[in-house]
ChimeraX commands (.cxc) that place a marker at each C-alpha (Angstrom):
marker #1 position 3.96,-3.79,-2.04 radius 0.5
marker #1 position 4.67,-0.52,-0.28 radius 0.5
marker #1 position 6.71,0.43,-3.45 radius 0.5
marker #1 position 3.63,-0.20,-5.65 radius 0.5
marker #1 position 1.32,1.96,-3.33 radius 0.5
marker #1 position 3.78,4.81,-3.58 radius 0.5
marker #1 position 3.91,4.37,-7.44 radius 0.5
marker #1 position 0.13,4.37,-7.79 radius 0.5
marker #1 position 0.06,7.61,-5.40 radius 0.5
marker #1 position 2.36,9.40,-7.54 radius 0.5
marker #1 position 0.35,8.42,-10.63 radius 0.5
marker #1 position -2.68,9.77,-8.75 radius 0.5
marker #1 position -0.95,13.19,-8.04 radius 0.5
marker #1 position 0.16,13.53,-11.50 radius 0.5
marker #1 position -3.00,12.65,-13.11 radius 0.5
marker #1 position -4.79,15.03,-10.56 radius 0.5
marker #1 position -2.46,17.84,-11.63 radius 0.5
marker #1 position -3.20,17.32,-15.36 radius 0.5
marker #1 position -6.93,17.28,-14.67 radius 0.5
marker #1 position -7.63,13.64,-15.21 radius 0.5
marker #1 position -10.04,12.98,-12.34 radius 0.5
marker #1 position -11.21,9.52,-13.15 radius 0.5
marker #1 position -7.66,8.21,-13.38 radius 0.5
marker #1 position -6.53,10.01,-10.24 radius 0.5
marker #1 position -9.39,8.57,-8.25 radius 0.5
marker #1 position -8.74,5.03,-9.54 radius 0.5
marker #1 position -4.95,5.35,-8.81 radius 0.5
marker #1 position -5.74,6.77,-5.47 radius 0.5
marker #1 position -8.16,4.04,-4.61 radius 0.5
marker #1 position -5.58,1.30,-5.78 radius 0.5
marker #1 position -2.81,3.06,-3.54 radius 0.5
marker #1 position -5.19,2.99,-0.45 radius 0.5
marker #1 position -5.92,-0.75,-0.89 radius 0.5
marker #1 position -2.29,-1.76,-1.48 radius 0.5
marker #1 position -1.23,0.50,1.48 radius 0.5
marker #1 position -3.77,-1.22,3.95 radius 0.5
marker #1 position -2.76,-4.85,2.67 radius 0.5
marker #1 position 0.73,-3.63,3.46 radius 0.5
marker #1 position -0.04,-2.52,6.91 radius 0.5
marker #1 position -1.89,-5.57,7.86 radius 0.5
marker #1 position 1.03,-7.72,6.50 radius 0.5
marker #1 position 3.39,-5.65,8.34 radius 0.5
marker #1 position 1.46,-5.97,11.74 radius 0.5
marker #1 position 1.05,-9.52,11.34 radius 0.5
marker #1 position 4.91,-10.08,10.48 radius 0.5
marker #1 position 5.61,-7.95,13.56 radius 0.5
marker #1 position 3.43,-10.21,15.92 radius 0.5
marker #1 position 4.86,-13.42,14.56 radius 0.5
marker #1 position 8.41,-11.97,14.92 radius 0.5
marker #1 position 7.64,-11.04,18.34 radius 0.5
marker #1 position 6.36,-14.47,19.22 radius 0.5
marker #1 position 9.60,-16.07,17.79 radius 0.5
marker #1 position 8.54,-16.82,14.32 radius 0.5
marker #1 position 5.94,-19.50,13.31 radius 0.5
marker #1 position 8.35,-22.50,13.10 radius 0.5
marker #1 position 11.34,-21.17,15.13 radius 0.5
marker #1 position 11.82,-21.09,19.00 radius 0.5
marker link #1:1,2 radius 0.2
marker link #1:2,3 radius 0.2
marker link #1:3,4 radius 0.2
marker link #1:4,5 radius 0.2
marker link #1:5,6 radius 0.2
marker link #1:6,7 radius 0.2
marker link #1:7,8 radius 0.2
marker link #1:8,9 radius 0.2
marker link #1:9,10 radius 0.2
marker link #1:10,11 radius 0.2
marker link #1:11,12 radius 0.2
marker link #1:12,13 radius 0.2
marker link #1:13,14 radius 0.2
marker link #1:14,15 radius 0.2
marker link #1:15,16 radius 0.2
marker link #1:16,17 radius 0.2
marker link #1:17,18 radius 0.2
marker link #1:18,19 radius 0.2
marker link #1:19,20 radius 0.2
marker link #1:20,21 radius 0.2
marker link #1:21,22 radius 0.2
marker link #1:22,23 radius 0.2
marker link #1:23,24 radius 0.2
marker link #1:24,25 radius 0.2
marker link #1:25,26 radius 0.2
marker link #1:26,27 radius 0.2
marker link #1:27,28 radius 0.2
marker link #1:28,29 radius 0.2
marker link #1:29,30 radius 0.2
marker link #1:30,31 radius 0.2
marker link #1:31,32 radius 0.2
marker link #1:32,33 radius 0.2
marker link #1:33,34 radius 0.2
marker link #1:34,35 radius 0.2
marker link #1:35,36 radius 0.2
marker link #1:36,37 radius 0.2
marker link #1:37,38 radius 0.2
marker link #1:38,39 radius 0.2
marker link #1:39,40 radius 0.2
marker link #1:40,41 radius 0.2
marker link #1:41,42 radius 0.2
marker link #1:42,43 radius 0.2
marker link #1:43,44 radius 0.2
marker link #1:44,45 radius 0.2
marker link #1:45,46 radius 0.2
marker link #1:46,47 radius 0.2
marker link #1:47,48 radius 0.2
marker link #1:48,49 radius 0.2
marker link #1:49,50 radius 0.2
marker link #1:50,51 radius 0.2
marker link #1:51,52 radius 0.2
marker link #1:52,53 radius 0.2
marker link #1:53,54 radius 0.2
marker link #1:54,55 radius 0.2
marker link #1:55,56 radius 0.2
marker link #1:56,57 radius 0.2
view
């Protein structure tokens, strides 16, 4: 998921350089959403890993 966030970030930067403001804004918004989903899932996985896993000891 972080890979896709970075891809959309690069698309937003390239579109911004070439003057496509609408595409850049949309790609930037998608990149932000994907990054925050990644961040939440990462924190949840750290929490469950710290507790010993959901099914393990």
